[in-house]
C-alpha positions in Angstrom: 0.1 22.3 22.9 3.2 23.9 21.1 3.5 20.5 18.7 -0.4 21.8 17.4 0.7 24.8 17.4 4.3 23.8 14.9 1.6 22.3 12.8 -0.7 25.0 12.2 1.7 28.0 11.4 3.7 25.9 9.5 0.1 23.9 7.1 -0.5 27.2 6.9 2.7 28.8 5.2 2.2 25.9 2.5 -1.5 26.3 2.1 -0.6 30.5 1.8 1.6 29.9 -0.8 -0.3 27.1 -2.8 -3.4 29.3 -2.7 -1.6 32.4 -4.0 -0.2 30.1 -6.7 -3.4 30.2 -8.1 -3.6 33.8 -8.9 0.2 34.8 -8.9 2.4 32.2 -9.5 5.9 34.7 -9.2 4.5 35.5 -5.8 3.7 32.5 -5.0 7.8 31.6 -6.3 9.4 34.2 -4.5 7.4 33.0 -1.1 8.1 29.7 -1.8 11.9 30.5 -2.7 12.5 31.9 0.6 13.8 29.8 3.1 10.4 28.9 5.4 10.7 25.6 5.9 13.9 26.2 7.4 13.6 29.0 9.3 10.6 27.4 11.3 12.7 24.6 12.5 15.2 27.1 13.7 12.7 28.6 15.8 11.0 25.4 16.7 14.5 23.5 17.3 15.7 27.0 19.1 11.9 26.9 21.5 12.4 23.4 22.0 15.9 22.5 22.9 17.5 26.9 24.0 20.3 25.4 21.9 21.8 27.7 19.8 24.7 25.3 18.8 22.2 22.9 17.4 20.2 25.3 15.3 23.7 26.6 14.1 24.5 23.5 12.7 21.4 22.8 11.6 21.8 25.8 10.1 25.4 25.2 8.1 24.3 21.9 6.8 21.0 23.4 5.2 23.9 25.7 3.4 25.1 22.6 2.4 22.1 20.5 1.3 20.4 23.7 -1.0 22.8 23.1 -4.2 21.8 19.8 -5.0 18.5 20.2 -4.0 18.1 23.0 -7.0 18.1 19.5 -9.5 14.7 18.7 -8.6 13.6 22.4 -9.7 15.4 22.4 -13.1 14.8 18.6 -13.8 11.0 19.2 -13.3 10.3 21.7 -15.6 12.5 20.2 -18.3 10.0 16.8 -18.1 6.5 18.8 -17.9 7.4 20.8 -20.6 8.5 16.7 -22.5 5.4 15.6 -22.0 5.7 13.6 -19.0 2.4 13.3 -17.0 3.1 15.2 -13.3 4.0 12.4 -11.1 5.8 10.4 -13.2 7.9 14.2 -13.3 8.1 14.6 -9.9 8.7 11.1 -9.2 11.9 10.6 -11.9 13.1 14.7 -10.4 13.3 13.3 -6.9 15.6 10.4 -8.1 17.9 13.1 -9.9 18.0 15.0 -6.3 19.0 12.2 -4.3 21.6 10.9 -6.5 22.3 14.5 -6.8 22.5 14.8 -3.5 24.3 11.3 -3.1 27.0 11.8 -5.5 27.3 15.7 -3.8 27.7 14.3 -0.1 30.6 11.8 -1.5 32.5 14.9 -3.6 31.8 16.9 0.3 33.4 13.6 2.1 36.5 14.2 0.1 36.7 17.4 1.6 36.4 16.5 4.7 32.7 17.9 4.7 30.1 15.7 6.2 26.1 16.3 5.6 
């Protein structure tokens, strides 16, 4: 039952952003930029495990993962403004982000930070 509740609440958040974006893109962008997925994941992890240490580790790993994820949001509008088709731009942006994660992880590893 808890698993179904997780799915419903998480889906409602995503659907709300999508619906708000139809009329108020900036408001939807603000809502989407909040770490709602991360917050929900931490809540679900804590509810399931009651382990604050696991939530702490997850939070720290999310922190280190944010920077390369921003590549996606930088590259996507550039490609769309260049006239690329939506799905092509999404795929290329995701690939750029993955490459960014890989390079970023290698760089952090040199400093003893492992994500």
